[in-house]
Gaussian input, Z-matrix of N, CA and C with variables (Angstrom, degrees):
# hf/3-21g

backbone

0 1
 N
 C     1     B1
 C     2     B2     1     A1
 N     3     B3     2     A2     1     D1
 C     4     B4     3     A3     2     D2
 C     5     B5     4     A4     3     D3
 N     6     B6     5     A5     4     D4
 C     7     B7     6     A6     5     D5
 C     8     B8     7     A7     6     D6
 N     9     B9     8     A8     7     D7
 C    10    B10     9     A9     8     D8
 C    11    B11    10    A10     9     D9
 N    12    B12    11    A11    10    D10
 C    13    B13    12    A12    11    D11
 C    14    B14    13    A13    12    D12
 N    15    B15    14    A14    13    D13
 C    16    B16    15    A15    14    D14
 C    17    B17    16    A16    15    D15
 N    18    B18    17    A17    16    D16
 C    19    B19    18    A18    17    D17
 C    20    B20    19    A19    18    D18
 N    21    B21    20    A20    19    D19
 C    22    B22    21    A21    20    D20
 C    23    B23    22    A22    21    D21
 N    24    B24    23    A23    22    D22
 C    25    B25    24    A24    23    D23
 C    26    B26    25    A25    24    D24
 N    27    B27    26    A26    25    D25
 C    28    B28    27    A27    26    D26
 C    29    B29    28    A28    27    D27
 N    30    B30    29    A29    28    D28
 C    31    B31    30    A30    29    D29
 C    32    B32    31    A31    30    D30
 N    33    B33    32    A32    31    D31
 C    34    B34    33    A33    32    D32
 C    35    B35    34    A34    33    D33
 N    36    B36    35    A35    34    D34
 C    37    B37    36    A36    35    D35
 C    38    B38    37    A37    36    D36
 N    39    B39    38    A38    37    D37
 C    40    B40    39    A39    38    D38
 C    41    B41    40    A40    39    D39
 N    42    B42    41    A41    40    D40
 C    43    B43    42    A42    41    D41
 C    44    B44    43    A43    42    D42
 N    45    B45    44    A44    43    D43
 C    46    B46    45    A45    44    D44
 C    47    B47    46    A46    45    D45
 N    48    B48    47    A47    46    D46
 C    49    B49    48    A48    47    D47
 C    50    B50    49    A49    48    D48
 N    51    B51    50    A50    49    D49
 C    52    B52    51    A51    50    D50
 C    53    B53    52    A52    51    D51
 N    54    B54    53    A53    52    D52
 C    55    B55    54    A54    53    D53
 C    56    B56    55    A55    54    D54
 N    57    B57    56    A56    55    D55
 C    58    B58    57    A57    56    D56
 C    59    B59    58    A58    57    D57
 N    60    B60    59    A59    58    D58
 C    61    B61    60    A60    59    D59
 C    62    B62    61    A61    60    D60
 N    63    B63    62    A62    61    D61
 C    64    B64    63    A63    62    D62
 C    65    B65    64    A64    63    D63
 N    66    B66    65    A65    64    D64
 C    67    B67    66    A66    65    D65
 C    68    B68    67    A67    66    D66
 N    69    B69    68    A68    67    D67
 C    70    B70    69    A69    68    D68
 C    71    B71    70    A70    69    D69
 N    72    B72    71    A71    70    D70
 C    73    B73    72    A72    71    D71
 C    74    B74    73    A73    72    D72
 N    75    B75    74    A74    73    D73
 C    76    B76    75    A75    74    D74
 C    77    B77    76    A76    75    D75
 N    78    B78    77    A77    76    D76
 C    79    B79    78    A78    77    D77
 C    80    B80    79    A79    78    D78
 N    81    B81    80    A80    79    D79
 C    82    B82    81    A81    80    D80
 C    83    B83    82    A82    81    D81
 N    84    B84    83    A83    82    D82
 C    85    B85    84    A84    83    D83
 C    86    B86    85    A85    84    D84
 N    87    B87    86    A86    85    D85
 C    88    B88    87    A87    86    D86
 C    89    B89    88    A88    87    D87
 N    90    B90    89    A89    88    D88
 C    91    B91    90    A90    89    D89
 C    92    B92    91    A91    90    D90
 N    93    B93    92    A92    91    D91
 C    94    B94    93    A93    92    D92
 C    95    B95    94    A94    93    D93
 N    96    B96    95    A95    94    D94
 C    97    B97    96    A96    95    D95
 C    98    B98    97    A97    96    D96
 N    99    B99    98    A98    97    D97
 C   100   B100    99    A99    98    D98
 C   101   B101   100   A100    99    D99
 N   102   B102   101   A101   100   D100
 C   103   B103   102   A102   101   D101
 C   104   B104   103   A103   102   D102
 N   105   B105   104   A104   103   D103
 C   106   B106   105   A105   104   D104
 C   107   B107   106   A106   105   D105
 N   108   B108   107   A107   106   D106
 C   109   B109   108   A108   107   D107
 C   110   B110   109   A109   108   D108
 N   111   B111   110   A110   109   D109
 C   112   B112   111   A111   110   D110
 C   113   B113   112   A112   111   D111
 N   114   B114   113   A113   112   D112
 C   115   B115   114   A114   113   D113
 C   116   B116   115   A115   114   D114
 N   117   B117   116   A116   115   D115
 C   118   B118   117   A117   116   D116
 C   119   B119   118   A118   117   D117
 N   120   B120   119   A119   118   D118
 C   121   B121   120   A120   119   D119
 C   122   B122   121   A121   120   D120
 N   123   B123   122   A122   121   D121
 C   124   B124   123   A123   122   D122
 C   125   B125   124   A124   123   D123
 N   126   B126   125   A125   124   D124
 C   127   B127   126   A126   125   D125
 C   128   B128   127   A127   126   D126
 N   129   B129   128   A128   127   D127
 C   130   B130   129   A129   128   D128
 C   131   B131   130   A130   129   D129
 N   132   B132   131   A131   130   D130
 C   133   B133   132   A132   131   D131
 C   134   B134   133   A133   132   D132
 N   135   B135   134   A134   133   D133
 C   136   B136   135   A135   134   D134
 C   137   B137   136   A136   135   D135
 N   138   B138   137   A137   136   D136
 C   139   B139   138   A138   137   D137
 C   140   B140   139   A139   138   D138
 N   141   B141   140   A140   139   D139
 C   142   B142   141   A141   140   D140
 C   143   B143   142   A142   141   D141
 N   144   B144   143   A143   142   D142
 C   145   B145   144   A144   143   D143
 C   146   B146   145   A145   144   D144
 N   147   B147   146   A146   145   D145
 C   148   B148   147   A147   146   D146
 C   149   B149   148   A148   147   D147
 N   150   B150   149   A149   148   D148
 C   151   B151   150   A150   149   D149
 C   152   B152   151   A151   150   D150
 N   153   B153   152   A152   151   D151
 C   154   B154   153   A153   152   D152
 C   155   B155   154   A154   153   D153
 N   156   B156   155   A155   154   D154
 C   157   B157   156   A156   155   D155
 C   158   B158   157   A157   156   D156
 N   159   B159   158   A158   157   D157
 C   160   B160   159   A159   158   D158
 C   161   B161   160   A160   159   D159
 N   162   B162   161   A161   160   D160
 C   163   B163   162   A162   161   D161
 C   164   B164   163   A163   162   D162
 N   165   B165   164   A164   163   D163
 C   166   B166   165   A165   164   D164
 C   167   B167   166   A166   165   D165
 N   168   B168   167   A167   166   D166
 C   169   B169   168   A168   167   D167
 C   170   B170   169   A169   168   D168
 N   171   B171   170   A170   169   D169
 C   172   B172   171   A171   170   D170
 C   173   B173   172   A172   171   D171
 N   174   B174   173   A173   172   D172
 C   175   B175   174   A174   173   D173
 C   176   B176   175   A175   174   D174
 N   177   B177   176   A176   175   D175
 C   178   B178   177   A177   176   D176
 C   179   B179   178   A178   177   D177
 N   180   B180   179   A179   178   D178
 C   181   B181   180   A180   179   D179
 C   182   B182   181   A181   180   D180
 N   183   B183   182   A182   181   D181
 C   184   B184   183   A183   182   D182
 C   185   B185   184   A184   183   D183
 N   186   B186   185   A185   184   D184
 C   187   B187   186   A186   185   D185
 C   188   B188   187   A187   186   D186
 N   189   B189   188   A188   187   D187
 C   190   B190   189   A189   188   D188
 C   191   B191   190   A190   189   D189
 N   192   B192   191   A191   190   D190
 C   193   B193   192   A192   191   D191
 C   194   B194   193   A193   192   D192
 N   195   B195   194   A194   193   D193
 C   196   B196   195   A195   194   D194
 C   197   B197   196   A196   195   D195
 N   198   B198   197   A197   196   D196
 C   199   B199   198   A198   197   D197
 C   200   B200   199   A199   198   D198
 N   201   B201   200   A200   199   D199
 C   202   B202   201   A201   200   D200
 C   203   B203   202   A202   201   D201
 N   204   B204   203   A203   202   D202
 C   205   B205   204   A204   203   D203
 C   206   B206   205   A205   204   D204
 N   207   B207   206   A206   205   D205
 C   208   B208   207   A207   206   D206
 C   209   B209   208   A208   207   D207
 N   210   B210   209   A209   208   D208
 C   211   B211   210   A210   209   D209
 C   212   B212   211   A211   210   D210
 N   213   B213   212   A212   211   D211
 C   214   B214   213   A213   212   D212
 C   215   B215   214   A214   213   D213
 N   216   B216   215   A215   214   D214
 C   217   B217   216   A216   215   D215
 C   218   B218   217   A217   216   D216
 N   219   B219   218   A218   217   D217
 C   220   B220   219   A219   218   D218
 C   221   B221   220   A220   219   D219
 N   222   B222   221   A221   220   D220
 C   223   B223   222   A222   221   D221
 C   224   B224   223   A223   222   D222
 N   225   B225   224   A224   223   D223
 C   226   B226   225   A225   224   D224
 C   227   B227   226   A226   225   D225
 N   228   B228   227   A227   226   D226
 C   229   B229   228   A228   227   D227
 C   230   B230   229   A229   228   D228
 N   231   B231   230   A230   229   D229
 C   232   B232   231   A231   230   D230
 C   233   B233   232   A232   231   D231
 N   234   B234   233   A233   232   D232
 C   235   B235   234   A234   233   D233
 C   236   B236   235   A235   234   D234
 N   237   B237   236   A236   235   D235
 C   238   B238   237   A237   236   D236
 C   239   B239   238   A238   237   D237
 N   240   B240   239   A239   238   D238
 C   241   B241   240   A240   239   D239
 C   242   B242   241   A241   240   D240
 N   243   B243   242   A242   241   D241
 C   244   B244   243   A243   242   D242
 C   245   B245   244   A244   243   D243
 N   246   B246   245   A245   244   D244
 C   247   B247   246   A246   245   D245
 C   248   B248   247   A247   246   D246
 N   249   B249   248   A248   247   D247
 C   250   B250   249   A249   248   D248
 C   251   B251   250   A250   249   D249
 N   252   B252   251   A251   250   D250
 C   253   B253   252   A252   251   D251
 C   254   B254   253   A253   252   D252
 N   255   B255   254   A254   253   D253
 C   256   B256   255   A255   254   D254
 C   257   B257   256   A256   255   D255
 N   258   B258   257   A257   256   D256
 C   259   B259   258   A258   257   D257
 C   260   B260   259   A259   258   D258

   B1=1.4453
   B2=1.5197
   B3=1.2908
   B4=1.4594
   B5=1.5197
   B6=1.3123
   B7=1.4618
   B8=1.5215
   B9=1.3205
   B10=1.4557
   B11=1.5091
   B12=1.3275
   B13=1.4596
   B14=1.5259
   B15=1.2979
   B16=1.4608
   B17=1.5205
   B18=1.3158
   B19=1.4514
   B20=1.5132
   B21=1.3170
   B22=1.4660
   B23=1.5222
   B24=1.3182
   B25=1.4741
   B26=1.5281
   B27=1.3153
   B28=1.4543
   B29=1.5217
   B30=1.3259
   B31=1.4634
   B32=1.5282
   B33=1.3209
   B34=1.4724
   B35=1.5250
   B36=1.3192
   B37=1.4597
   B38=1.5220
   B39=1.3290
   B40=1.4629
   B41=1.5217
   B42=1.3350
   B43=1.4644
   B44=1.5313
   B45=1.3180
   B46=1.4713
   B47=1.5269
   B48=1.3306
   B49=1.4646
   B50=1.5243
   B51=1.3058
   B52=1.4701
   B53=1.5323
   B54=1.3228
   B55=1.4600
   B56=1.5225
   B57=1.3208
   B58=1.4643
   B59=1.5268
   B60=1.3231
   B61=1.4724
   B62=1.5270
   B63=1.3198
   B64=1.4671
   B65=1.5189
   B66=1.3155
   B67=1.4632
   B68=1.5340
   B69=1.3247
   B70=1.4649
   B71=1.5264
   B72=1.3027
   B73=1.4698
   B74=1.5239
   B75=1.3086
   B76=1.4679
   B77=1.5231
   B78=1.3171
   B79=1.4612
   B80=1.5274
   B81=1.3132
   B82=1.4579
   B83=1.5128
   B84=1.3107
   B85=1.4583
   B86=1.5214
   B87=1.3244
   B88=1.4570
   B89=1.5177
   B90=1.3215
   B91=1.4620
   B92=1.5189
   B93=1.3386
   B94=1.4583
   B95=1.5305
   B96=1.2975
   B97=1.4720
   B98=1.5221
   B99=1.3073
   B100=1.4630
   B101=1.5226
   B102=1.3043
   B103=1.4638
   B104=1.5293
   B105=1.3080
   B106=1.4700
   B107=1.5274
   B108=1.3231
   B109=1.4603
   B110=1.5229
   B111=1.3171
   B112=1.4660
   B113=1.5159
   B114=1.3188
   B115=1.4672
   B116=1.5251
   B117=1.3183
   B118=1.4612
   B119=1.5290
   B120=1.3251
   B121=1.4680
   B122=1.5289
   B123=1.3300
   B124=1.4723
   B125=1.5319
   B126=1.3083
   B127=1.4698
   B128=1.5278
   B129=1.3199
   B130=1.4725
   B131=1.5329
   B132=1.3320
   B133=1.4650
   B134=1.5266
   B135=1.3338
   B136=1.4646
   B137=1.5233
   B138=1.3291
   B139=1.4602
   B140=1.5221
   B141=1.3287
   B142=1.4612
   B143=1.5141
   B144=1.3359
   B145=1.4530
   B146=1.5115
   B147=1.3181
   B148=1.4608
   B149=1.5272
   B150=1.3174
   B151=1.4591
   B152=1.5299
   B153=1.3169
   B154=1.4578
   B155=1.5259
   B156=1.3310
   B157=1.4614
   B158=1.5299
   B159=1.3257
   B160=1.4668
   B161=1.5243
   B162=1.3116
   B163=1.4740
   B164=1.5229
   B165=1.3195
   B166=1.4646
   B167=1.5189
   B168=1.3313
   B169=1.4630
   B170=1.5262
   B171=1.3215
   B172=1.4606
   B173=1.5259
   B174=1.3273
   B175=1.4668
   B176=1.5263
   B177=1.3330
   B178=1.4690
   B179=1.5267
   B180=1.3148
   B181=1.4556
   B182=1.5283
   B183=1.3184
   B184=1.4693
   B185=1.5179
   B186=1.3231
   B187=1.4653
   B188=1.5176
   B189=1.3585
   B190=1.4751
   B191=1.5175
   B192=1.3288
   B193=1.4585
   B194=1.5270
   B195=1.3232
   B196=1.4646
   B197=1.5188
   B198=1.3345
   B199=1.4651
   B200=1.5234
   B201=1.3182
   B202=1.4588
   B203=1.5254
   B204=1.3217
   B205=1.4635
   B206=1.5166
   B207=1.3357
   B208=1.4596
   B209=1.5238
   B210=1.3140
   B211=1.4581
   B212=1.5256
   B213=1.3323
   B214=1.4561
   B215=1.5165
   B216=1.2939
   B217=1.4568
   B218=1.5299
   B219=1.3321
   B220=1.4574
   B221=1.5204
   B222=1.3081
   B223=1.4631
   B224=1.5241
   B225=1.2870
   B226=1.4543
   B227=1.5198
   B228=1.3179
   B229=1.4548
   B230=1.5271
   B231=1.3310
   B232=1.4619
   B233=1.5207
   B234=1.3281
   B235=1.4553
   B236=1.5117
   B237=1.3259
   B238=1.4567
   B239=1.5301
   B240=1.3255
   B241=1.4588
   B242=1.5024
   B243=1.3339
   B244=1.4624
   B245=1.5225
   B246=1.3298
   B247=1.4529
   B248=1.5147
   B249=1.3241
   B250=1.4570
   B251=1.5333
   B252=1.3241
   B253=1.4708
   B254=1.5166
   B255=1.3388
   B256=1.4712
   B257=1.5294
   B258=1.2953
   B259=1.4729
   B260=1.4843
   A1=107.77
   A2=115.87
   A3=120.64
   A4=112.62
   A5=117.13
   A6=121.12
   A7=108.57
   A8=115.78
   A9=120.25
   A10=108.58
   A11=114.02
   A12=120.34
   A13=107.73
   A14=117.70
   A15=120.84
   A16=109.27
   A17=115.52
   A18=120.58
   A19=110.49
   A20=115.36
   A21=120.76
   A22=109.76
   A23=115.76
   A24=120.30
   A25=109.33
   A26=115.95
   A27=121.31
   A28=110.59
   A29=115.82
   A30=120.36
   A31=110.24
   A32=117.58
   A33=121.28
   A34=110.55
   A35=117.19
   A36=121.20
   A37=110.46
   A38=116.96
   A39=119.12
   A40=111.43
   A41=117.92
   A42=119.86
   A43=110.44
   A44=116.51
   A45=120.08
   A46=110.21
   A47=116.72
   A48=120.47
   A49=111.09
   A50=116.61
   A51=120.11
   A52=110.88
   A53=116.91
   A54=120.80
   A55=112.55
   A56=116.72
   A57=121.17
   A58=113.41
   A59=118.24
   A60=120.39
   A61=113.63
   A62=118.43
   A63=119.21
   A64=112.99
   A65=117.96
   A66=120.45
   A67=112.00
   A68=117.44
   A69=121.35
   A70=108.83
   A71=116.86
   A72=120.79
   A73=114.06
   A74=118.81
   A75=121.46
   A76=111.51
   A77=116.78
   A78=119.24
   A79=109.85
   A80=114.47
   A81=122.65
   A82=107.39
   A83=117.21
   A84=122.61
   A85=109.14
   A86=116.58
   A87=123.08
   A88=107.60
   A89=117.26
   A90=120.33
   A91=111.02
   A92=113.90
   A93=119.40
   A94=107.44
   A95=117.16
   A96=120.47
   A97=113.31
   A98=118.07
   A99=122.08
   A100=108.49
   A101=117.67
   A102=124.19
   A103=112.72
   A104=118.35
   A105=121.74
   A106=111.18
   A107=117.86
   A108=120.73
   A109=110.95
   A110=116.88
   A111=121.02
   A112=112.14
   A113=116.50
   A114=120.78
   A115=111.96
   A116=117.63
   A117=121.50
   A118=112.93
   A119=117.79
   A120=120.80
   A121=111.98
   A122=117.24
   A123=119.98
   A124=110.01
   A125=117.30
   A126=121.52
   A127=112.82
   A128=118.49
   A129=120.62
   A130=112.25
   A131=117.40
   A132=120.97
   A133=112.60
   A134=118.33
   A135=122.25
   A136=110.80
   A137=116.48
   A138=122.38
   A139=108.18
   A140=116.38
   A141=122.15
   A142=109.22
   A143=116.51
   A144=120.49
   A145=111.90
   A146=116.14
   A147=122.25
   A148=113.11
   A149=117.37
   A150=121.32
   A151=112.32
   A152=117.31
   A153=120.81
   A154=113.43
   A155=118.29
   A156=120.08
   A157=113.53
   A158=119.14
   A159=119.87
   A160=111.87
   A161=118.71
   A162=120.80
   A163=110.67
   A164=116.76
   A165=120.83
   A166=109.80
   A167=117.41
   A168=120.73
   A169=111.15
   A170=117.23
   A171=120.45
   A172=110.08
   A173=117.27
   A174=120.67
   A175=111.22
   A176=116.84
   A177=120.28
   A178=110.85
   A179=116.88
   A180=121.10
   A181=111.05
   A182=116.63
   A183=120.23
   A184=111.65
   A185=117.38
   A186=120.95
   A187=110.16
   A188=117.14
   A189=119.84
   A190=110.55
   A191=117.64
   A192=121.03
   A193=110.51
   A194=117.47
   A195=120.69
   A196=111.83
   A197=117.61
   A198=120.14
   A199=111.17
   A200=117.08
   A201=120.47
   A202=110.49
   A203=116.91
   A204=120.15
   A205=111.75
   A206=118.12
   A207=119.42
   A208=111.01
   A209=117.80
   A210=120.74
   A211=112.80
   A212=118.01
   A213=121.84
   A214=109.14
   A215=116.15
   A216=119.33
   A217=112.36
   A218=117.51
   A219=121.06
   A220=109.27
   A221=116.75
   A222=121.50
   A223=110.18
   A224=116.29
   A225=122.39
   A226=111.84
   A227=118.20
   A228=121.47
   A229=113.34
   A230=118.79
   A231=119.93
   A232=111.02
   A233=115.75
   A234=122.24
   A235=109.44
   A236=115.84
   A237=118.61
   A238=109.77
   A239=116.65
   A240=119.89
   A241=111.84
   A242=118.16
   A243=121.41
   A244=111.93
   A245=117.84
   A246=120.64
   A247=111.16
   A248=117.07
   A249=120.76
   A250=111.30
   A251=117.61
   A252=121.21
   A253=112.35
   A254=117.07
   A255=121.01
   A256=112.37
   A257=118.65
   A258=120.30
   A259=111.23
   D1=129.42
   D2=-177.31
   D3=-94.84
   D4=-36.28
   D5=-179.20
   D6=-162.47
   D7=157.23
   D8=174.87
   D9=-150.39
   D10=161.16
   D11=-179.78
   D12=-155.44
   D13=151.70
   D14=176.88
   D15=-105.85
   D16=150.11
   D17=179.23
   D18=153.88
   D19=-174.35
   D20=-180.00
   D21=-76.38
   D22=171.26
   D23=178.40
   D24=-88.60
   D25=59.67
   D26=-178.62
   D27=-113.93
   D28=166.21
   D29=177.17
   D30=-64.50
   D31=-33.67
   D32=178.99
   D33=-61.86
   D34=-44.68
   D35=178.90
   D36=-66.08
   D37=-41.69
   D38=-179.63
   D39=-66.59
   D40=-33.25
   D41=176.06
   D42=-60.18
   D43=-38.86
   D44=177.76
   D45=-63.42
   D46=-42.67
   D47=178.13
   D48=-65.59
   D49=-45.83
   D50=179.93
   D51=-61.84
   D52=-32.61
   D53=177.01
   D54=-58.85
   D55=-27.37
   D56=179.48
   D57=-80.91
   D58=-19.62
   D59=-176.25
   D60=-120.76
   D61=-2.56
   D62=-175.77
   D63=-67.51
   D64=-15.53
   D65=177.22
   D66=-71.06
   D67=-16.81
   D68=178.49
   D69=-73.28
   D70=117.84
   D71=-172.10
   D72=-87.67
   D73=-43.49
   D74=-174.17
   D75=-100.23
   D76=61.37
   D77=178.87
   D78=-137.73
   D79=155.87
   D80=176.75
   D81=-122.68
   D82=141.43
   D83=-179.18
   D84=-103.07
   D85=114.98
   D86=176.75
   D87=-100.79
   D88=117.44
   D89=-174.26
   D90=-137.68
   D91=173.76
   D92=170.95
   D93=-83.50
   D94=-168.25
   D95=-174.33
   D96=-93.46
   D97=29.18
   D98=178.09
   D99=-61.71
   D100=126.21
   D101=-172.21
   D102=-59.53
   D103=-38.84
   D104=-177.51
   D105=-61.66
   D106=-33.50
   D107=-179.65
   D108=-66.91
   D109=-41.66
   D110=179.56
   D111=-65.24
   D112=-29.30
   D113=179.64
   D114=-73.48
   D115=-27.73
   D116=-171.32
   D117=-104.37
   D118=-44.34
   D119=-174.90
   D120=-73.36
   D121=143.01
   D122=175.04
   D123=-64.47
   D124=136.69
   D125=-176.32
   D126=-59.34
   D127=-33.49
   D128=-177.70
   D129=-73.03
   D130=-18.24
   D131=-179.69
   D132=-106.64
   D133=0.89
   D134=-171.32
   D135=-113.48
   D136=121.23
   D137=175.87
   D138=-120.05
   D139=123.59
   D140=-178.60
   D141=-98.79
   D142=130.64
   D143=176.46
   D144=155.57
   D145=156.57
   D146=-178.80
   D147=-81.19
   D148=-17.58
   D149=-174.04
   D150=-55.21
   D151=-39.91
   D152=-176.00
   D153=-100.24
   D154=-2.98
   D155=-176.64
   D156=-101.35
   D157=-7.67
   D158=-176.25
   D159=-64.12
   D160=-40.27
   D161=179.09
   D162=-66.28
   D163=-38.07
   D164=178.79
   D165=-65.33
   D166=-45.09
   D167=179.57
   D168=-63.30
   D169=-37.88
   D170=176.97
   D171=-62.83
   D172=-44.18
   D173=177.86
   D174=-62.29
   D175=-43.06
   D176=178.27
   D177=-60.71
   D178=-41.69
   D179=178.80
   D180=-63.23
   D181=-44.25
   D182=178.55
   D183=-63.14
   D184=-40.23
   D185=179.06
   D186=-64.56
   D187=-45.80
   D188=178.66
   D189=-59.33
   D190=-41.77
   D191=179.86
   D192=-65.81
   D193=-45.02
   D194=-179.36
   D195=-63.83
   D196=-41.58
   D197=179.50
   D198=-65.71
   D199=-39.21
   D200=179.11
   D201=-66.92
   D202=-32.70
   D203=-178.56
   D204=-70.34
   D205=-18.04
   D206=175.33
   D207=-66.10
   D208=-25.69
   D209=-178.05
   D210=-96.46
   D211=-14.79
   D212=177.69
   D213=-130.05
   D214=153.58
   D215=-179.23
   D216=-87.65
   D217=-4.11
   D218=-178.73
   D219=-123.42
   D220=179.80
   D221=177.02
   D222=-60.46
   D223=155.70
   D224=-177.10
   D225=-61.97
   D226=-35.13
   D227=-174.04
   D228=-86.84
   D229=-0.18
   D230=-177.79
   D231=-73.12
   D232=159.33
   D233=178.87
   D234=-112.09
   D235=154.23
   D236=177.53
   D237=-75.93
   D238=163.68
   D239=178.96
   D240=-62.51
   D241=-35.82
   D242=-179.65
   D243=-61.71
   D244=-39.09
   D245=178.92
   D246=-65.86
   D247=-37.39
   D248=-178.64
   D249=-71.87
   D250=-34.93
   D251=-179.41
   D252=-70.98
   D253=-28.75
   D254=-177.28
   D255=-75.50
   D256=-8.69
   D257=-177.10
   D258=-89.56

């Protein structure tokens, strides 16, 4: 992870995030078609499409699962015994 920021999914919030990484010169941004990204990223460095984002999304999913597992001893999607008995 290179940078992160909290806020709404607006162009204003993304500008704050981009401000943290715009110093990186030799990089390309592969994103989905979220409108705020097109407004902020330079067109020559911005490629829209799922082809290059699937590995990133897989990594994000694994990180979310691993972080959630720190708080529970089982997988995130598991149910407690009490929930199963009530059915």
